[in-house]
C-alpha angles and dihedrals in degrees: 000000000000137000130201136184121233129192112229098217105138107029103042115066118227096026110137125231090213122034131197091204129020113215111224112241132190130188113269094179116093121186121213094234140022091228140016121230111198112191108202090232091066119094089212143340127219133213120199117224119196129192106218094172129097098246134055116263136199111232123203115190133186143149126240131184097234106300103112092190097052117114114242093239091055098052122103111203136151093239139085119209122198134227098022093184128021142151119241122196124217113289090006130112144210133207116228111208119209118194126185109222096179099222090134122064103238118188113270094204098060146023120275122216127224134161131235113213123201112185113193116206113191128220117265113281115243108242117246118201114306094330118127122208139202113217122216135206117213119213123198121194126193130177123262110202112196108207119202122221094240098062115114131193128027133292093227092058088052091052091055091047096057113134123218136210125194124202140145092282094058134266127322124207113211117202115197094177136087092243132093106243111209110205119200098184142342123214116212137176119242120174091339093308130107118245126189117221121196112243135219140184117298109207124229113278088001143093140236125208122210116202116222125198122214130018122010117275113257096197145330110257102186144320137221123224134188117233130211091278097050094257119141119231131184125220138170 
């Protein structure tokens, strides 16, 4: 899951291009999970969104296919998300409903990856004295993994079965399975010392190379992966 800050310069009236003081903001929106698994057999899946802040917020939600900068109205995806915009009062929640409509031909032999976006637009800040403020919107993105009916086996077994190659450019994880393998960290040996490498998603029937600075890697000691429920497991 990732969060980013966005300046609301064009879409929100009264926001200043230059601020004398920047008001600190923190995300109030909390999602019920760090990823969404969508089995093809399900009519729809839901994600709970809660406002843990002290003020109401406006939440804009949409799904993209990997381009984080794409505008919601320009994205062509086989899902409908409702409601796309809603107000959430403090200590209240809202269920986002995701429905697969099947108007895109997704591969039947592997998972497909999409992203759920939740853009939190805060309430207008009450002016204090002569201070001017910039307002920020905070966007959270989490993975949506669409899982076809035809897939057999288990993602966790696939994570344990990753193959590795070591060369002068770094280490490469090779995934022979139909699942996305979400790596948290990889522990390698360099000159007799353990080094921790930040992981990433390894696509189905694909590979991911992790560049390593410094001396060559002697061996891969273990790796940590994230399961369907967001829990981190270690394997060798």
